[in-house]
ZAMARGU-4260 file (C-alpha; in steps of 0.2 Angstrom, whole numbers, plus 5000, padded with zeros to 4 digits):
<rodrens>
0) 5161/5101/5162 | 5163/5092/5146 | 5151/5082/5136 | 5151/5069/5123 | 5148/5077/5106
5) 5133/5066/5100 | 5123/5062/5114 | 5129/5074/5128 | 5134/5063/5141 | 5143/5070/5155
10) 5162/5067/5156 | 5169/5073/5173 | 5187/5080/5172 | 5199/5068/5181 | 5202/5074/5199
15) 5187/5086/5199 | 5170/5083/5208 | 5178/5074/5224 | 5163/5066/5233 | 5150/5072/5220
20) 5155/5064/5204 | 5143/5050/5206 | 5128/5062/5206 | 5133/5069/5190 | 5138/5053/5182
25) 5121/5046/5187 | 5109/5061/5182 | 5119/5067/5166 | 5126/5051/5159 | 5117/5035/5166
30) 5099/5043/5166 | 5102/5050/5148 | 5109/5033/5142 | 5093/5026/5149 | 5083/5038/5137
35) 5093/5035/5123 | 5090/5016/5124 | 5071/5016/5129 | 5065/5032/5133 | 5047/5038/5126
40) 5042/5055/5123 | 5023/5059/5117 | 5019/5075/5108 | 5002/5080/5103 | 5002/5088/5086
45) 4989/5101/5078 | 4995/5114/5066 | 5011/5121/5072 | 5029/5115/5070 | 5037/5107/5085
50) 5055/5110/5091 | 5060/5096/5104 | 5069/5101/5119 | 5086/5095/5123 | 5078/5082/5135
55) 5065/5077/5123 | 5078/5074/5110 | 5087/5062/5121 | 5073/5050/5120 | 5074/5034/5109
60) 5055/5034/5104 | 5045/5049/5098 | 5027/5045/5098 | 5015/5058/5089 | 4997/5059/5092
65) 4983/5070/5088 | 4973/5077/5073 | 4985/5087/5063 | 4976/5102/5051 | 4993/5107/5043
70) 5009/5100/5038 | 5020/5098/5053 | 5039/5098/5055 | 5048/5091/5070 | 5065/5097/5074
75) 5077/5087/5085 | 5093/5093/5093 | 5101/5075/5095 | 5112/5065/5084 | 5110/5047/5082
80) 5094/5036/5081 | 5076/5041/5083 | 5061/5029/5082 | 5046/5039/5076 | 5029/5032/5079
85) 5016/5043/5069 | 4999/5038/5076 | 4991/5056/5070 | 4975/5057/5060 | 4973/5070/5046
90) 4977/5072/5028 | 4993/5081/5031 | 5011/5077/5032 | 5024/5075/5046 | 5042/5077/5043
95) 5058/5076/5054 | 5074/5085/5053 | 5089/5091/5064 | 5091/5107/5054 | 5103/5100/5041
100) 5099/5093/5024 | 5082/5088/5018 | 5068/5084/5032 | 5062/5065/5030 | 5044/5060/5029
105) 5036/5050/5043 | 5020/5043/5037 | 5004/5041/5047 | 5001/5025/5055 | 5019/5019/5052
110) 5035/5018/5063 | 5050/5026/5055 | 5068/5023/5060 | 5078/5039/5057 | 5097/5042/5059
115) 5104/5060/5060 | 5121/5068/5061 | 5129/5085/5060 | 5135/5083/5042 | 5121/5073/5032
120) 5107/5078/5042 | 5092/5065/5043 | 5091/5049/5034 | 5077/5035/5035 | 5084/5018/5040
125) 5068/5009/5038 | 5049/5010/5041 | 5036/4999/5047 | 5025/4992/5033 | 5020/4976/5042
130) 5003/4984/5049 | 4998/4987/5031 | 5000/4970/5026 | 4988/4963/5039 | 4975/4961/5026
135) 4974/4952/5010 | 4980/4962/4995 | 4994/4967/4983 | 5009/4975/4989 | 5012/4992/4980
140) 5024/5006/4981 | 5016/5022/4984 | 5022/5038/4977 | 5029/5042/4994 | 5042/5028/4992
145) 5032/5017/5006 | 5024/5001/5003 | 5005/4998/5006 | 4993/4985/5001 | 4978/4988/4990
150) 4964/4975/4987 | 4971/4968/4972 | 4956/4972/4962 | 4959/4973/4943 | 4950/4968/4927
155) 4953/4956/4912 | 4944/4962/4897 | 4940/4955/4880 | 4932/4964/4865 | 4929/4963/4847
160) 4922/4975/4834 | 4914/4967/4819 | 4915/4983/4809 | 4897/4987/4808 | 4892/4969/4806
165) 4881/4960/4818 | 4892/4950/4830 | 4895/4932/4823 | 4892/4917/4833 | 4906/4905/4837
170) 4924/4907/4845 | 4927/4927/4846 | 4945/4924/4853 | 4958/4919/4867 | 4965/4927/4880
175) 4980/4921/4892 | 4979/4927/4910 | 4997/4928/4917 | 4992/4929/4935 | 4981/4919/4948
180) 4965/4928/4953 | 4947/4925/4958 | 4933/4932/4947 | 4921/4943/4957 | 4910/4951/4944
185) 4907/4950/4925 | 4901/4966/4914 | 4895/4965/4896 | 4895/4980/4886 | 4889/4984/4868
190) 4889/4998/4856 | 4870/4998/4855 | 4854/4989/4863 | 4852/4972/4857 | 4854/4953/4861
195) 4870/4945/4865 | 4875/4928/4874 | 4893/4924/4878 | 4901/4909/4885 | 4918/4908/4893
200) 4929/4893/4893 | 4944/4890/4902 | 4959/4878/4902 | 4978/4877/4907 | 4989/4882/4892
205) 4995/4863/4892 | 4977/4858/4888 | 4974/4872/4875 | 4962/4874/4866 | 4947/4875/4879
210) 4930/4867/4873 | 4913/4871/4879 | 4914/4856/4892 | 4927/4869/4900 | 4914/4882/4903
215) 4916/4893/4919 | 4900/4901/4918 | 4888/4887/4924 | 4870/4892/4919 | 4873/4911/4921
220) 4881/4916/4904 | 4885/4934/4902 | 4869/4940/4893 | 4861/4956/4885 | 4843/4956/4882
225) 4836/4971/4872 | 4851/4981/4882 | 4868/4988/4879 | 4875/4983/4897 | 4874/4970/4910
230) 4883/4966/4926 | 4883/4949/4936 | 4891/4951/4954 | 4884/4936/4961 | 4891/4923/4948
235) 4880/4909/4954 | 4886/4892/4948 | 4904/4900/4940 | 4920/4893/4942 | 4929/4909/4948
240) 4946/4903/4951 | 4959/4906/4938 | 4977/4900/4938 | 4993/4910/4932 | 4994/4905/4913
245) 4976/4900/4911 | 4968/4903/4894 | 4951/4910/4892 | 4941/4907/4877 | 4926/4918/4873
250) 4912/4910/4863 | 4897/4920/4856 | 4882/4908/4858 | 4870/4920/4850 | 4869/4939/4845
255) 4857/4951/4837 | 4859/4969/4832 | 4875/4972/4841 | 4890/4975/4831 | 4903/4978/4845
260) 4906/4971/4862 | 4918/4970/4877 | 4917/4958/4891 | 4926/4963/4907 | 4930/4952/4921
265) 4933/4961/4938 | 4946/4950/4947 | 4955/4949/4964 | 4973/4945/4962 | 4981/4933/4975
</rodrens>
């Protein structure tokens, strides 16, 4: 009995199977079509490669579960579309192939749509990154080529070296912030233990230059008191929101002994 080349549907020969062709059609065609369009097969992975049976390969959705302790390769015998839902855990990779070309990566925690054929092998049509975007953060492309979010944490740093002289009071410099963000901490570092107080003034570019009335530090200015480092993660009284294009001015209110400093603002990008 002939079968279709890609999905293996039964094709009764004209004039044959008198009185029985319906059973053949129901079992070997319609039932297989149902699997192709909505069938789900679940495989539990551990540390060995998996070769899907012909019947397993007919399912549209391949759900992978279990804790994997080695890299796993899944081999299918069908051509067409397969949706791979990788719900495994473990610090190892899962790849999918039909034995032709280069296997494709199916990342844990994602649903990957894969097409396969006898000439080109498997190719990824798309992968679900929506799950990764459920929490706030910045979308980044990982080395694997898939998208994910991180916390968006980065830093804005300003530093100045007075070439061996004590840090001078007054305006030390200005810095433009090209992205919107929220300040979450301020860290002040110096070359040696000493005293230093710095204020930060902020204004939009259109209102440049900022003045002391634009201070964002409230009464909790970044300060070193007989120390070489300090960190403020509470930021009581601070104006922590920064808009894209804002200018920060760093003003030294007082200094003793120290000749070089760096003030780093930990921020979360929107």
